[in-house]
DRENROSE-557154 format. One record per residue: residue in three letters; x, y, z of N, C-alpha, C in turn; residue number from 1. Coordinates in Angstrom, 3 decimals. Each point is the difference from the previous one (the first is absolute). Example, Ala and Ser with C-alpha at 12.3 -4.5 7.8 and 13.67 -1.06 7.14 Angstrom:
<nodes>
<node><rest>ALA</rest><n_u>13.190</n_u><n_v>-5.690</n_v><n_w>7.800</n_w><ca_u>-0.890</ca_u><ca_v>1.190</ca_v><ca_w>0.000</ca_w><c_u>0.900</c_u><c_v>1.200</c_v><c_w>0.000</c_w><nr>1</nr></node>
<node><rest>SER</rest><n_u>-0.350</n_u><n_v>1.050</n_v><n_w>-0.720</n_w><ca_u>0.820</ca_u><ca_v>1.190</ca_v><ca_w>0.060</ca_w><c_u>-0.770</c_u><c_v>1.090</c_v><c_w>0.730</c_w><nr>2</nr></node>
</nodes>
This chain:
<nodes>
<node><rest>MET</rest><n_u>1.763</n_u><n_v>-14.290</n_v><n_w>5.479</n_w><ca_u>0.805</ca_u><ca_v>0.844</ca_v><ca_w>0.479</ca_w><c_u>1.922</c_u><c_v>-0.513</c_v><c_w>-0.671</c_w><nr>1</nr></node>
<node><rest>HIS</rest><n_u>0.301</n_u><n_v>1.095</n_v><n_w>-1.194</n_w><ca_u>1.017</ca_u><ca_v>-0.156</ca_v><ca_w>0.283</ca_w><c_u>1.062</c_u><c_v>0.532</c_v><c_w>0.388</c_w><nr>2</nr></node>
<node><rest>THR</rest><n_u>0.690</n_u><n_v>0.033</n_v><n_w>0.460</n_w><ca_u>1.654</ca_u><ca_v>1.055</ca_v><ca_w>0.698</ca_w><c_u>0.642</c_u><c_v>-0.634</c_v><c_w>-0.636</c_w><nr>3</nr></node>
<node><rest>LEU</rest><n_u>1.158</n_u><n_v>1.586</n_v><n_w>0.724</n_w><ca_u>1.831</ca_u><ca_v>-0.547</ca_v><ca_w>-1.167</ca_w><c_u>0.247</c_u><c_v>-0.527</c_v><c_w>1.119</c_w><nr>4</nr></node>
<node><rest>GLU</rest><n_u>0.895</n_u><n_v>-0.676</n_v><n_w>-0.774</n_w><ca_u>1.338</ca_u><ca_v>-0.839</ca_v><ca_w>0.823</ca_w><c_u>1.009</c_u><c_v>0.285</c_v><c_w>-0.444</c_w><nr>5</nr></node>
<node><rest>ILE</rest><n_u>0.468</n_u><n_v>0.519</n_v><n_w>0.579</n_w><ca_u>1.542</ca_u><ca_v>0.577</ca_v><ca_w>-0.155</ca_w><c_u>0.943</c_u><c_v>0.122</c_v><c_w>-0.174</c_w><nr>6</nr></node>
<node><rest>GLU</rest><n_u>0.229</n_u><n_v>-1.627</n_v><n_w>0.458</n_w><ca_u>1.081</ca_u><ca_v>-0.935</ca_v><ca_w>0.359</ca_w><c_u>0.111</c_u><c_v>-0.327</c_v><c_w>-1.385</c_w><nr>7</nr></node>
<node><rest>HIS</rest><n_u>-0.491</n_u><n_v>-0.454</n_v><n_w>-0.700</n_w><ca_u>-0.730</ca_u><ca_v>-0.778</ca_v><ca_w>-1.226</ca_w><c_u>0.225</c_u><c_v>0.687</c_v><c_w>-0.865</c_w><nr>8</nr></node>
<node><rest>VAL</rest><n_u>0.241</n_u><n_v>1.430</n_v><n_w>-0.336</n_w><ca_u>0.455</ca_u><ca_v>0.705</ca_v><ca_w>-0.888</ca_w><c_u>1.152</c_u><c_v>-0.129</c_v><c_w>-0.724</c_w><nr>9</nr></node>
<node><rest>LYS</rest><n_u>-0.265</n_u><n_v>-0.523</n_v><n_w>-1.221</n_w><ca_u>1.412</ca_u><ca_v>0.083</ca_v><ca_w>-0.362</ca_w><c_u>0.816</c_u><c_v>0.676</c_v><c_w>-0.527</c_w><nr>10</nr></node>
<node><rest>PRO</rest><n_u>1.486</n_u><n_v>0.741</n_v><n_w>0.453</n_w><ca_u>0.643</ca_u><ca_v>1.257</ca_v><ca_w>-0.402</ca_w><c_u>-0.239</c_u><c_v>0.609</c_v><c_w>-1.365</c_w><nr>11</nr></node>
<node><rest>ALA</rest><n_u>0.231</n_u><n_v>-0.908</n_v><n_w>-1.545</n_w><ca_u>0.073</ca_u><ca_v>0.111</ca_v><ca_w>-0.857</ca_w><c_u>-1.077</c_u><c_v>0.387</c_v><c_w>-0.278</c_w><nr>12</nr></node>
<node><rest>LYS</rest><n_u>-1.447</n_u><n_v>-0.528</n_v><n_w>0.641</n_w><ca_u>-0.766</ca_u><ca_v>0.728</ca_v><ca_w>-0.533</ca_w><c_u>-0.426</c_u><c_v>1.419</c_v><c_w>0.665</c_w><nr>13</nr></node>
<node><rest>VAL</rest><n_u>0.448</n_u><n_v>0.278</n_v><n_w>1.341</n_w><ca_u>0.212</ca_u><ca_v>1.379</ca_v><ca_w>0.239</ca_w><c_u>1.105</c_u><c_v>0.804</c_v><c_w>-1.608</c_w><nr>14</nr></node>
<node><rest>ALA</rest><n_u>0.685</n_u><n_v>-0.167</n_v><n_w>0.116</n_w><ca_u>1.320</ca_u><ca_v>0.589</ca_v><ca_w>-0.197</ca_w><c_u>-0.860</c_u><c_v>0.536</c_v><c_w>-1.937</c_w><nr>15</nr></node>
<node><rest>LEU</rest><n_u>-1.007</n_u><n_v>-1.219</n_v><n_w>-0.320</n_w><ca_u>-0.467</ca_u><ca_v>0.387</ca_v><ca_w>-1.024</ca_w><c_u>-1.185</c_u><c_v>0.744</c_v><c_w>-0.581</c_w><nr>16</nr></node>
<node><rest>ALA</rest><n_u>-0.635</n_u><n_v>-0.141</n_v><n_w>1.484</n_w><ca_u>-1.497</ca_u><ca_v>0.864</ca_v><ca_w>0.195</ca_w><c_u>0.897</c_u><c_v>1.327</c_v><c_w>0.073</c_w><nr>17</nr></node>
<node><rest>VAL</rest><n_u>0.950</n_u><n_v>0.526</n_v><n_w>0.323</n_w><ca_u>0.754</ca_u><ca_v>1.253</ca_v><ca_w>0.077</ca_w><c_u>0.576</c_u><c_v>0.973</c_v><c_w>-1.253</c_w><nr>18</nr></node>
<node><rest>VAL</rest><n_u>0.481</n_u><n_v>-1.350</n_v><n_w>-0.451</n_w><ca_u>0.974</ca_u><ca_v>0.395</ca_v><ca_w>-1.357</ca_w><c_u>-0.424</c_u><c_v>0.195</c_v><c_w>-1.223</c_w><nr>19</nr></node>
<node><rest>ALA</rest><n_u>-1.514</n_u><n_v>-1.018</n_v><n_w>0.312</n_w><ca_u>-0.898</ca_u><ca_v>0.038</ca_v><ca_w>-1.679</ca_w><c_u>-0.732</c_u><c_v>1.622</c_v><c_w>-0.024</c_w><nr>20</nr></node>
<node><rest>PRO</rest><n_u>-0.214</n_u><n_v>0.570</n_v><n_w>0.915</n_w><ca_u>-0.784</ca_u><ca_v>1.167</ca_v><ca_w>-0.617</ca_w><c_u>1.022</c_u><c_v>0.966</c_v><c_w>0.102</c_w><nr>21</nr></node>
<node><rest>LEU</rest><n_u>1.307</n_u><n_v>0.067</n_v><n_w>1.048</n_w><ca_u>0.914</ca_u><ca_v>0.711</ca_v><ca_w>-0.450</ca_w><c_u>0.803</c_u><c_v>0.364</c_v><c_w>-1.034</c_w><nr>22</nr></node>
<node><rest>PHE</rest><n_u>-0.139</n_u><n_v>-1.072</n_v><n_w>-0.699</n_w><ca_u>0.782</ca_u><ca_v>-0.327</ca_v><ca_w>-1.690</ca_w><c_u>-1.385</c_u><c_v>0.306</c_v><c_w>-0.836</c_w><nr>23</nr></node>
<node><rest>LEU</rest><n_u>-1.250</n_u><n_v>0.348</n_v><n_w>0.296</n_w><ca_u>-0.815</ca_u><ca_v>0.602</ca_v><ca_w>-0.711</ca_w><c_u>-0.868</c_u><c_v>1.289</c_v><c_w>0.205</c_w><nr>24</nr></node>
<node><rest>ILE</rest><n_u>0.743</n_u><n_v>0.382</n_v><n_w>0.796</n_w><ca_u>-0.090</ca_u><ca_v>1.052</ca_v><ca_w>0.842</ca_w><c_u>0.920</c_u><c_v>1.487</c_v><c_w>-1.594</c_w><nr>25</nr></node>
<node><rest>VAL</rest><n_u>1.483</n_u><n_v>-1.048</n_v><n_w>0.726</n_w><ca_u>0.933</ca_u><ca_v>0.820</ca_v><ca_w>-1.185</ca_w><c_u>0.100</c_u><c_v>-0.350</c_v><c_w>-1.210</c_w><nr>26</nr></node>
<node><rest>VAL</rest><n_u>-0.564</n_u><n_v>-1.359</n_v><n_w>-0.532</n_w><ca_u>-0.401</ca_u><ca_v>0.087</ca_v><ca_w>-1.784</ca_w><c_u>-0.539</c_u><c_v>1.565</c_v><c_w>-0.031</c_w><nr>27</nr></node>
<node><rest>TRP</rest><n_u>-1.389</n_u><n_v>-0.361</n_v><n_w>1.096</n_w><ca_u>-1.043</ca_u><ca_v>0.877</ca_v><ca_w>-1.192</ca_w><c_u>0.384</c_u><c_v>1.165</c_v><c_w>-0.042</c_w><nr>28</nr></node>
<node><rest>ALA</rest><n_u>0.868</n_u><n_v>0.494</n_v><n_w>1.264</n_w><ca_u>0.974</ca_u><ca_v>1.708</ca_v><ca_w>0.099</ca_w><c_u>0.362</c_u><c_v>-0.063</c_v><c_w>-0.966</c_w><nr>29</nr></node>
<node><rest>VAL</rest><n_u>1.385</n_u><n_v>-0.725</n_v><n_w>-0.456</n_w><ca_u>0.743</ca_u><ca_v>0.015</ca_v><ca_w>-1.231</ca_w><c_u>-0.031</c_u><c_v>-0.162</c_v><c_w>-1.519</c_w><nr>30</nr></node>
<node><rest>VAL</rest><n_u>-1.178</n_u><n_v>-0.746</n_v><n_w>0.028</n_w><ca_u>-0.709</ca_u><ca_v>-0.628</ca_v><ca_w>-1.277</ca_w><c_u>-1.108</c_u><c_v>0.829</c_v><c_w>-0.216</c_w><nr>31</nr></node>
<node><rest>VAL</rest><n_u>-1.288</n_u><n_v>-0.265</n_v><n_w>0.520</n_w><ca_u>-1.449</ca_u><ca_v>0.140</ca_v><ca_w>-0.159</ca_w><c_u>-1.045</c_u><c_v>2.020</c_v><c_w>0.349</c_w><nr>32</nr></node>
<node><rest>ALA</rest><n_u>1.112</n_u><n_v>0.340</n_v><n_w>1.465</n_w><ca_u>-1.194</ca_u><ca_v>0.666</ca_v><ca_w>-0.180</ca_w><c_u>-0.249</c_u><c_v>1.659</c_v><c_w>-0.957</c_w><nr>33</nr></node>
<node><rest>PRO</rest><n_u>-0.775</n_u><n_v>0.403</n_v><n_w>-0.096</n_w><ca_u>0.273</ca_u><ca_v>1.380</ca_v><ca_w>-0.662</ca_w><c_u>1.457</c_u><c_v>0.519</c_v><c_w>0.146</c_w><nr>34</nr></node>
<node><rest>GLY</rest><n_u>0.185</n_u><n_v>0.444</n_v><n_w>1.262</n_w><ca_u>1.359</ca_u><ca_v>0.700</ca_v><ca_w>-0.028</ca_w><c_u>0.975</c_u><c_v>-0.295</c_v><c_w>-0.036</c_w><nr>35</nr></node>
<node><rest>ALA</rest><n_u>0.294</n_u><n_v>-1.881</n_v><n_w>-0.746</n_w><ca_u>0.961</ca_u><ca_v>-0.426</ca_v><ca_w>-0.006</ca_w><c_u>0.999</c_u><c_v>0.684</c_v><c_w>-1.956</c_w><nr>36</nr></node>
<node><rest>GLU</rest><n_u>1.044</n_u><n_v>-0.201</n_v><n_w>0.754</n_w><ca_u>1.257</ca_u><ca_v>1.370</ca_v><ca_w>-1.061</ca_w><c_u>0.903</c_u><c_v>-1.875</c_v><c_w>-0.160</c_w><nr>37</nr></node>
<node><rest>ASN</rest><n_u>-0.795</n_u><n_v>-0.319</n_v><n_w>-1.605</n_w><ca_u>0.407</ca_u><ca_v>-1.126</ca_v><ca_w>-0.506</ca_w><c_u>-0.283</c_u><c_v>-0.244</c_v><c_w>-1.937</c_w><nr>38</nr></node>
<node><rest>PRO</rest><n_u>1.270</n_u><n_v>-0.392</n_v><n_w>-1.009</n_w><ca_u>-0.805</ca_u><ca_v>0.194</ca_v><ca_w>-1.266</ca_w><c_u>-0.503</c_u><c_v>-1.190</c_v><c_w>-0.060</c_w><nr>39</nr></node>
<node><rest>LEU</rest><n_u>-0.964</n_u><n_v>-0.806</n_v><n_w>0.410</n_w><ca_u>-1.120</ca_u><ca_v>-0.728</ca_v><ca_w>0.246</ca_w><c_u>-1.419</c_u><c_v>0.892</c_v><c_w>-0.992</c_w><nr>40</nr></node>
<node><rest>PRO</rest><n_u>-0.168</n_u><n_v>-0.790</n_v><n_w>-1.179</n_w><ca_u>-1.154</ca_u><ca_v>1.158</ca_v><ca_w>-0.474</ca_w><c_u>-1.088</c_u><c_v>-1.123</c_v><c_w>1.265</c_w><nr>41</nr></node>
<node><rest>GLN</rest><n_u>-1.383</n_u><n_v>1.318</n_v><n_w>-0.209</n_w><ca_u>-1.190</ca_u><ca_v>-0.274</ca_v><ca_w>1.236</ca_w><c_u>-0.412</c_u><c_v>-1.089</c_v><c_w>-0.752</c_w><nr>42</nr></node>
<node><rest>THR</rest><n_u>-0.249</n_u><n_v>-1.010</n_v><n_w>-0.909</n_w><ca_u>-0.627</ca_u><ca_v>-1.053</ca_v><ca_w>-0.227</ca_w><c_u>0.133</c_u><c_v>-0.694</c_v><c_w>0.984</c_w><nr>43</nr></node>
<node><rest>LEU</rest><n_u>1.779</n_u><n_v>-0.532</n_v><n_w>-0.318</n_w><ca_u>0.811</ca_u><ca_v>-1.070</ca_v><ca_w>1.166</ca_w><c_u>0.301</c_u><c_v>0.325</c_v><c_w>1.163</c_w><nr>44</nr></node>
<node><rest>ARG</rest><n_u>0.166</n_u><n_v>1.343</n_v><n_w>0.412</n_w><ca_u>-0.308</ca_u><ca_v>0.445</ca_v><ca_w>1.384</ca_w><c_u>-1.467</c_u><c_v>-0.431</c_v><c_w>1.052</c_w><nr>45</nr></node>
<node><rest>MET</rest><n_u>-0.969</n_u><n_v>-0.593</n_v><n_w>-1.546</n_w><ca_u>-1.612</ca_u><ca_v>0.758</ca_v><ca_w>0.604</ca_w><c_u>0.221</c_u><c_v>-2.319</c_v><c_w>0.407</c_w><nr>46</nr></node>
<node><rest>LEU</rest><n_u>0.638</n_u><n_v>-1.134</n_v><n_w>-0.791</n_w><ca_u>-0.082</ca_u><ca_v>-0.952</ca_v><ca_w>-0.129</ca_w><c_u>0.613</c_u><c_v>-0.344</c_v><c_w>0.792</c_w><nr>47</nr></node>
<node><rest>ILE</rest><n_u>1.427</n_u><n_v>0.968</n_v><n_w>0.709</n_w><ca_u>0.397</ca_u><ca_v>-1.048</ca_v><ca_w>1.001</ca_w><c_u>-0.505</c_u><c_v>0.058</c_v><c_w>1.562</c_w><nr>48</nr></node>
<node><rest>GLY</rest><n_u>-0.327</n_u><n_v>1.316</n_v><n_w>-0.310</n_w><ca_u>-1.158</ca_u><ca_v>0.070</ca_v><ca_w>1.389</ca_w><c_u>-0.827</c_u><c_v>-0.630</c_v><c_w>-0.222</c_w><nr>49</nr></node>
<node><rest>ARG</rest><n_u>-1.171</n_u><n_v>-0.448</n_v><n_w>-1.020</n_w><ca_u>-0.756</ca_u><ca_v>-1.450</ca_v><ca_w>0.611</ca_w><c_u>0.026</c_u><c_v>-0.804</c_v><c_w>-0.271</c_w><nr>50</nr></node>
<node><rest>GLY</rest><n_u>1.899</n_u><n_v>-0.271</n_v><n_w>0.286</n_w><ca_u>1.175</ca_u><ca_v>-1.267</ca_v><ca_w>0.141</ca_w><c_u>-0.691</c_u><c_v>-0.380</c_v><c_w>0.723</c_w><nr>51</nr></node>
<node><rest>LEU</rest><n_u>0.336</n_u><n_v>1.321</n_v><n_w>1.368</n_w><ca_u>0.502</ca_u><ca_v>-0.112</ca_v><ca_w>1.145</ca_w><c_u>-1.535</c_u><c_v>-0.584</c_v><c_w>0.439</c_w><nr>52</nr></node>
<node><rest>LEU</rest><n_u>-0.539</n_u><n_v>0.779</n_v><n_w>-0.546</n_w><ca_u>-1.161</ca_u><ca_v>0.197</ca_v><ca_w>0.897</ca_w><c_u>-1.318</c_u><c_v>-1.502</c_v><c_w>0.325</c_w><nr>53</nr></node>
<node><rest>LEU</rest><n_u>0.892</n_u><n_v>-0.476</n_v><n_w>-1.372</n_w><ca_u>-0.488</ca_u><ca_v>-1.773</ca_v><ca_w>-0.673</ca_w><c_u>0.842</c_u><c_v>-0.864</c_v><c_w>1.104</c_w><nr>54</nr></node>
<node><rest>LEU</rest><n_u>1.357</n_u><n_v>0.489</n_v><n_w>0.163</n_w><ca_u>0.947</ca_u><ca_v>-0.145</ca_v><ca_w>1.474</ca_w><c_u>-0.846</c_u><c_v>-0.569</c_v><c_w>0.827</c_w><nr>55</nr></node>
<node><rest>ALA</rest><n_u>-1.244</n_u><n_v>1.573</n_v><n_w>0.603</n_w><ca_u>-0.298</ca_u><ca_v>-0.006</ca_v><ca_w>1.027</ca_w><c_u>-1.231</c_u><c_v>-1.013</c_v><c_w>0.624</c_w><nr>56</nr></node>
<node><rest>ALA</rest><n_u>-0.873</n_u><n_v>-0.362</n_v><n_w>-1.353</n_w><ca_u>-0.770</ca_u><ca_v>-0.782</ca_v><ca_w>0.126</ca_w><c_u>0.335</c_u><c_v>-1.935</c_v><c_w>0.191</c_w><nr>57</nr></node>
<node><rest>VAL</rest><n_u>0.963</n_u><n_v>0.071</n_v><n_w>-0.642</n_w><ca_u>1.233</ca_u><ca_v>-1.375</ca_v><ca_w>-0.121</ca_w><c_u>-0.297</c_u><c_v>-0.091</c_v><c_w>1.578</c_w><nr>58</nr></node>
<node><rest>ALA</rest><n_u>0.786</n_u><n_v>0.812</n_v><n_w>0.853</n_w><ca_u>0.551</ca_u><ca_v>0.155</ca_v><ca_w>1.033</ca_w><c_u>-1.541</c_u><c_v>-0.125</c_v><c_w>1.343</c_w><nr>59</nr></node>
<node><rest>LEU</rest><n_u>-1.138</n_u><n_v>0.731</n_v><n_w>-0.376</n_w><ca_u>-1.828</ca_u><ca_v>-0.726</ca_v><ca_w>-0.052</ca_w><c_u>0.248</c_u><c_v>-1.344</c_v><c_w>0.120</c_w><nr>60</nr></node>
<node><rest>ALA</rest><n_u>0.539</n_u><n_v>-0.765</n_v><n_w>-1.474</n_w><ca_u>-1.003</ca_u><ca_v>-0.976</ca_v><ca_w>0.038</ca_w><c_u>1.389</c_u><c_v>-1.139</c_v><c_w>1.138</c_w><nr>61</nr></node>
<node><rest>ALA</rest><n_u>0.881</n_u><n_v>-0.168</n_v><n_w>-0.106</n_w><ca_u>0.767</ca_u><ca_v>-0.453</ca_v><ca_w>0.769</ca_w><c_u>0.401</c_u><c_v>-0.063</c_v><c_w>1.385</c_w><nr>62</nr></node>
<node><rest>ALA</rest><n_u>-1.226</n_u><n_v>1.401</n_v><n_w>0.396</n_w><ca_u>-0.111</ca_u><ca_v>-0.295</ca_v><ca_w>1.480</ca_w><c_u>-1.280</c_u><c_v>-0.063</c_v><c_w>0.517</c_w><nr>63</nr></node>
<node><rest>GLY</rest><n_u>-0.803</n_u><n_v>-0.949</n_v><n_w>-1.208</n_w><ca_u>-1.123</ca_u><ca_v>-0.131</ca_v><ca_w>0.472</ca_w><c_u>-0.904</c_u><c_v>0.646</c_v><c_w>-0.162</c_w><nr>64</nr></node>
<node><rest>GLN</rest><n_u>-0.450</n_u><n_v>0.585</n_v><n_w>-0.706</n_w><ca_u>-1.093</ca_u><ca_v>1.318</ca_v><ca_w>-0.143</ca_w><c_u>0.102</c_u><c_v>0.303</c_v><c_w>-1.812</c_w><nr>65</nr></node>
<node><rest>VAL</rest><n_u>-0.633</n_u><n_v>-1.608</n_v><n_w>-0.825</n_w><ca_u>-0.179</ca_u><ca_v>-0.534</ca_v><ca_w>-1.000</ca_w><c_u>-1.126</c_u><c_v>1.446</c_v><c_w>-0.731</c_w><nr>66</nr></node>
<node><rest>ARG</rest><n_u>-1.007</n_u><n_v>-0.073</n_v><n_w>0.961</n_w><ca_u>-0.984</ca_u><ca_v>0.668</ca_v><ca_w>-1.101</ca_w><c_u>0.256</c_u><c_v>1.186</c_v><c_w>-0.443</c_w><nr>67</nr></node>
<node><rest>ALA</rest><n_u>0.229</n_u><n_v>0.970</n_v><n_w>1.895</n_w><ca_u>0.402</ca_u><ca_v>1.519</ca_v><ca_w>-0.181</ca_w><c_u>1.676</c_u><c_v>-0.322</c_v><c_w>-1.322</c_w><nr>68</nr></node>
<node><rest>ALA</rest><n_u>0.917</n_u><n_v>-0.825</n_v><n_w>-0.419</n_w><ca_u>0.332</ca_u><ca_v>0.103</ca_v><ca_w>-0.387</ca_w><c_u>-0.243</c_u><c_v>0.278</c_v><c_w>-1.908</c_w><nr>69</nr></node>
<node><rest>VAL</rest><n_u>-0.703</n_u><n_v>-0.873</n_v><n_w>-0.066</n_w><ca_u>-0.792</ca_u><ca_v>-0.658</ca_v><ca_w>-1.333</ca_w><c_u>-0.868</c_u><c_v>1.830</c_v><c_w>-0.331</c_w><nr>70</nr></node>
<node><rest>VAL</rest><n_u>-0.408</n_u><n_v>0.334</n_v><n_w>0.536</n_w><ca_u>-0.604</ca_u><ca_v>1.187</ca_v><ca_w>0.355</ca_w><c_u>0.923</c_u><c_v>1.904</c_v><c_w>-0.465</c_w><nr>71</nr></node>
<node><rest>VAL</rest><n_u>0.908</n_u><n_v>-0.533</n_v><n_w>0.731</n_w><ca_u>1.103</ca_u><ca_v>1.007</ca_v><ca_w>0.203</ca_w><c_u>0.625</c_u><c_v>-0.410</c_v><c_w>-1.886</c_w><nr>72</nr></node>
<node><rest>GLY</rest><n_u>0.203</n_u><n_v>-0.681</n_v><n_w>-0.228</n_w><ca_u>0.665</ca_u><ca_v>-0.820</ca_v><ca_w>-0.796</ca_w><c_u>-0.835</c_u><c_v>0.292</c_v><c_w>-1.856</c_w><nr>73</nr></node>
<node><rest>ALA</rest><n_u>-0.807</n_u><n_v>0.385</n_v><n_w>0.690</n_w><ca_u>-1.054</ca_u><ca_v>0.260</ca_v><ca_w>-1.077</ca_w><c_u>-0.479</c_u><c_v>0.874</c_v><c_w>-0.521</c_w><nr>74</nr></node>
<node><rest>VAL</rest><n_u>-0.197</n_u><n_v>1.211</n_v><n_w>1.361</n_w><ca_u>0.371</ca_u><ca_v>0.739</ca_v><ca_w>-0.429</ca_w><c_u>1.427</c_u><c_v>1.381</c_v><c_w>-0.407</c_w><nr>75</nr></node>
<node><rest>ILE</rest><n_u>1.135</n_u><n_v>-0.689</n_v><n_w>0.075</n_w><ca_u>0.903</ca_u><ca_v>0.623</ca_v><ca_w>-0.585</ca_w><c_u>-0.161</c_u><c_v>-0.274</c_v><c_w>-0.750</c_w><nr>76</nr></node>
<node><rest>VAL</rest><n_u>-0.197</n_u><n_v>-1.694</n_v><n_w>-1.002</n_w><ca_u>0.110</ca_u><ca_v>0.376</ca_v><ca_w>-1.920</ca_w><c_u>-1.269</c_u><c_v>0.403</c_v><c_w>-0.193</c_w><nr>77</nr></node>
<node><rest>LEU</rest><n_u>-0.763</n_u><n_v>-0.100</n_v><n_w>0.577</n_w><ca_u>-1.248</ca_u><ca_v>1.135</ca_v><ca_w>-0.360</ca_w><c_u>0.020</c_u><c_v>1.137</c_v><c_w>-0.136</c_w><nr>78</nr></node>
<node><rest>ASN</rest><n_u>0.937</n_u><n_v>1.204</n_v><n_w>0.987</n_w><ca_u>0.597</ca_u><ca_v>1.320</ca_v><ca_w>-0.381</ca_w><c_u>0.771</c_u><c_v>-0.373</c_v><c_w>-1.109</c_w><nr>79</nr></node>
<node><rest>THR</rest><n_u>0.892</n_u><n_v>-1.278</n_v><n_w>0.268</n_w><ca_u>1.314</ca_u><ca_v>0.877</ca_v><ca_w>-1.093</ca_w><c_u>0.003</c_u><c_v>-0.553</c_v><c_w>-1.308</c_w><nr>80</nr></node>
<node><rest>VAL</rest><n_u>-1.187</n_u><n_v>-0.470</n_v><n_w>-0.604</n_w><ca_u>-1.166</ca_u><ca_v>-0.191</ca_v><ca_w>-0.700</ca_w><c_u>-0.267</c_u><c_v>0.883</c_v><c_w>-0.491</c_w><nr>81</nr></node>
<node><rest>LEU</rest><n_u>-0.826</n_u><n_v>1.078</n_v><n_w>1.068</n_w><ca_u>-0.909</ca_u><ca_v>1.656</ca_v><ca_w>-0.827</ca_w><c_u>1.472</c_u><c_v>0.906</c_v><c_w>-0.010</c_w><nr>82</nr></node>
<node><rest>MET</rest><n_u>1.085</n_u><n_v>-0.339</n_v><n_w>0.997</n_w><ca_u>0.545</ca_u><ca_v>0.990</ca_v><ca_w>-0.046</ca_w><c_u>0.897</c_u><c_v>0.029</c_v><c_w>-1.713</c_w><nr>83</nr></node>
<node><rest>LEU</rest><n_u>0.642</n_u><n_v>-1.035</n_v><n_w>-0.044</n_w><ca_u>0.026</ca_u><ca_v>-0.486</ca_v><ca_w>-1.811</ca_w><c_u>-0.774</c_u><c_v>0.951</c_v><c_w>-0.699</c_w><nr>84</nr></node>
<node><rest>LEU</rest><n_u>-1.345</n_u><n_v>-0.693</n_v><n_w>0.209</n_w><ca_u>-0.857</ca_u><ca_v>0.737</ca_v><ca_w>-1.693</ca_w><c_u>-0.275</c_u><c_v>1.497</c_v><c_w>0.292</c_w><nr>85</nr></node>
<node><rest>PHE</rest><n_u>0.209</n_u><n_v>0.480</n_v><n_w>1.143</n_w><ca_u>-0.493</ca_u><ca_v>1.125</ca_v><ca_w>0.552</ca_w><c_u>1.166</c_u><c_v>1.080</c_v><c_w>0.217</c_w><nr>86</nr></node>
<node><rest>PRO</rest><n_u>1.080</n_u><n_v>0.194</n_v><n_w>-0.546</n_w><ca_u>1.749</ca_u><ca_v>-0.072</ca_v><ca_w>0.504</ca_w><c_u>-0.621</c_u><c_v>1.828</c_v><c_w>0.587</c_w><nr>87</nr></node>
<node><rest>ASP</rest><n_u>-0.625</n_u><n_v>0.664</n_v><n_w>-0.872</n_w><ca_u>-0.291</ca_u><ca_v>1.282</ca_v><ca_w>0.712</ca_w><c_u>-0.937</c_u><c_v>0.243</c_v><c_w>0.818</c_w><nr>88</nr></node>
<node><rest>GLY</rest><n_u>-0.811</n_u><n_v>-0.970</n_v><n_w>0.398</n_w><ca_u>-1.238</ca_u><ca_v>-0.055</ca_v><ca_w>0.599</ca_w><c_u>-1.324</c_u><c_v>0.001</c_v><c_w>-0.775</c_w><nr>89</nr></node>
<node><rest>ALA</rest><n_u>-1.283</n_u><n_v>-0.255</n_v><n_w>0.928</n_w><ca_u>-1.102</ca_u><ca_v>-0.195</ca_v><ca_w>-0.915</ca_w><c_u>-0.267</c_u><c_v>1.197</c_v><c_w>1.417</c_w><nr>90</nr></node>
<node><rest>SER</rest><n_u>-1.244</n_u><n_v>1.135</n_v><n_w>-0.691</n_w><ca_u>-0.495</ca_u><ca_v>0.905</ca_v><ca_w>0.705</ca_w><c_u>-1.343</c_u><c_v>-0.588</c_v><c_w>-0.226</c_w><nr>91</nr></node>
<node><rest>LEU</rest><n_u>-0.738</n_u><n_v>-0.229</n_v><n_w>1.122</n_w><ca_u>-1.925</ca_u><ca_v>0.347</ca_v><ca_w>-0.221</ca_w><c_u>-0.258</c_u><c_v>0.912</c_v><c_w>-0.072</c_w><nr>92</nr></node>
<node><rest>ASP</rest><n_u>0.383</n_u><n_v>1.315</n_v><n_w>-0.615</n_w><ca_u>-0.714</ca_u><ca_v>0.950</ca_v><ca_w>-0.131</ca_w><c_u>0.097</c_u><c_v>0.282</c_v><c_w>-1.597</c_w><nr>93</nr></node>
<node><rest>HIS</rest><n_u>-1.460</n_u><n_v>-0.620</n_v><n_w>-0.679</n_w><ca_u>0.039</ca_u><ca_v>0.224</ca_v><ca_w>-1.964</ca_w><c_u>-0.196</c_u><c_v>1.711</c_v><c_w>0.157</c_w><nr>94</nr></node>
<node><rest>ARG</rest><n_u>0.448</n_u><n_v>0.702</n_v><n_w>0.543</n_w><ca_u>-0.332</ca_u><ca_v>1.749</ca_v><ca_w>0.070</ca_w><c_u>1.000</c_u><c_v>0.485</c_v><c_w>-0.278</c_w><nr>95</nr></node>
<node><rest>ARG</rest><n_u>1.332</n_u><n_v>-0.920</n_v><n_w>-0.635</n_w><ca_u>1.541</ca_u><ca_v>0.921</ca_v><ca_w>0.361</ca_w><c_u>-0.124</c_u><c_v>0.303</c_v><c_w>-1.049</c_w><nr>96</nr></node>
<node><rest>PRO</rest><n_u>0.320</n_u><n_v>1.289</n_v><n_w>-0.547</n_w><ca_u>0.364</ca_u><ca_v>0.477</ca_v><ca_w>-1.554</ca_w><c_u>0.593</c_u><c_v>-0.917</c_v><c_w>-0.979</c_w><nr>97</nr></node>
</nodes>
């Protein structure tokens, strides 16, 4: 069983663990969020958001969770491709007029 040894935790890692999510939250709120008021086109905002999510996948890999990072990264890329191919969304309801 592994135990957390506080005395071996480097202050820089703790600072990064706090600052990185805060940075992501602020950028998301200002640039990517649906209610964000900025002059960027929606496609660019979406790509910036996907870039931020891919950074989170990279962080997962750096933390030793490589399989999870690959799965998350693949889902993000697949979702991005589908959103670019179907910008207005796709419907499974074929009965639409």
